[in-house]
N, C-alpha and C positions, 0 to 999 in steps of 0.2 A: 123236228127241224128247227134250228135256231132262228130267232127273229131276224128279219132283213134289216140291215143297217140303214138308218135314216140319213146319216151323215158319213162322209168318208174320213179316213184317218187324217188326210191333209186338211180338210175343213176344220176338224176338231183341233189339230195342232196349230193351225194358223190362228184360230180364235184364241187358243191358250196363249200363244205368243203375244197377241195383242193385249191380253189381260196382263201378262208380265210387263209389257212395255208401260202400261198405265199404272199398275198397282204392285207389281212384284210377284214372285213365284208363289208366295203364301196365299195369294188371292185366287190361284187356279184351283178351284174346287169343282166337283161334279155339278153342284147346284148353280154356280156362277157360269160354267160352260153351258148348261141347259138354258139358263136365262138369256145368255148372249145368242144362242142358236135358236131362241124362241121355241123352246121345247122343255121337256122335263129332263132330269139328270139321267134317266134310263138309257137313252140312245148312246151315251158315252160308253156304257158298259156292254153294248153290242159290238163295239169295235175294240175296246181296251179291256184288259182283265181287271185293272184297278187304277187308282190315281197315280201310284208310283210309276206305272208304265207311261201314263200321260206325261208326267214330269220328266221322265227319261227322254221321251220324244221331243219335249220342249227344249231340253238342254241340247239335244242333237240339232234341232232347228236353229238354235242360237249359235252353235258352233259353225254350222254351215254358213250362216250369214257373216259371222266373224271371218271365216276363211275367204269369203268374197272380198272383204276389206284387205286381207293379207295378200291375196292374189293381185289386187290393184296396186298395192305397195310394191310388190316384187316386180311388177311390170314397169316401174319408174326407172329413169336413167340411173339413179343411185338407189338400187333396190333396198339396201339395209336402212337407209334414211327413209325411203318410202314406207317401209313396214312400220317403223317407229311412228311416223306421222299418221299412218292408217290406224294404228293401235289407239292413238289419242283421238282420232276422228270417231272411231267406234265408241269410245267412252263418252264423247260429247253428244253424238247423234243417237246412241242407243244406251243411255245410262243404266237402265235397269237390266238390260241384257248383259252389259259389261259387269255389273255387280254380280249377276247370277254366275257368270263364267269365271270371273277373276277376283271376287271379293267375298265369296262364301267362306264361312269358317270351316276349317278342316280339323279333323280329330287328332291328326298327328302332323307335327311340323317336320319339314325336310329342308335341307339346304337348297339355296337358290339354283345351284347347278343341276339338281335333280328335279326340281319343281317345274322348270321350263318345259322339258319334254312331256311331263304329265298334263300340264294345262294347255299346251299349244301343240296341236297335231302337225303344224307347219314348222316345227322347231328345226328339223334337219335342213329344210329348204332355206330358212332364214339364215341359219349358220353358214350354209354354202354361199349365200350372197355376201356375207362378211368376208369369208376366205377369198372368194374369186374377185370381188370388187376392189379389195385393198391388198391382195397378194399376201395374206397373212397365213402363218401356219395354224393348224387346227386348234392347238392349245391357246394361242394368243387370240384367235377369233372368238373362241368360247368365252375367254376371260372378258373381252370387250363386250360381247353380247350380254353376258350376265350383268355387268355393271350398268350398261346402258338400259337394260330392261328394268332394273330397279328404279332408275331415274324416270324412265318413260312411264312405268306403272304408277309412280308417285304423281306425275302430272295427270295421267288418266284418271286416277282416283280422285284427285282434287276437282277435276272437271265433272266426273260422274256423280259426285256427291254435292255439287254446287258450292263447295267451299271457296273455290277460285275459278276464274275463267281467264284464259289467255288468248290473245289474238294469234292468228296463224303465223304472223311474222315473229312474235315473241317465242312461240314454240319452236319454230325452225332455228332461231338464233340460239336458244338455250340448248337444244339438242346438238347443234354443231359445235358449240363451245365445249360441252362435256365430251363429245366424241374426240375432238382435237386434243383435249387435255389427256384423255385416256391413251390415245395413240402416242402422244409425246412422252408420257410416262413410260410406256413400254419401250419406245426407242431409246430413251435415256438409260433404262435398265440394261438394254442390249449393249449399249456403248460401254457402260461400266463393266459389264462382264467381259467384253472384248479387251478392255484396257487393264483389267485386273482379274485374270483367269483363276487365281487362287481364291 
């Protein structure tokens, strides 16, 4: 009969998430978990097969928390704007979780149009918010989303790493300026195509 678990999965994952918040994912070891839980490392392995499984659950927990930020952003009057601000708020308020989800080195680079659906489970919902809020066709909405994500990610990275910090007003102003500029560029391109169909 296997030994009875001393701690639940939730208790272990919550403790691991706290370690990530303070020190990063590399600090999540069986020994550190045991120390935080005031136990040996052994109880971790009555619930999890190995530390890779613990790390996987930590990433799932971080994604769940990030999704709460996205949901709050999508509930705003201007959902796409809300999501951008929520992304940066997550970077500022949970810098190590932001780094874990959005700044980990990847073995293979892909273009930005393909990376967004991979890193953000809410991609389709966010894309729909661009289309519906601004009456844009799918291709144009995706183009704006890609460009604005690169900009938003840059601000989030600067905040998460402590390189720069911006006030809420600065962030809103910068995001609005870039969004308006992208929208204007697309509108000008449309007019050019209409006036010069060849």
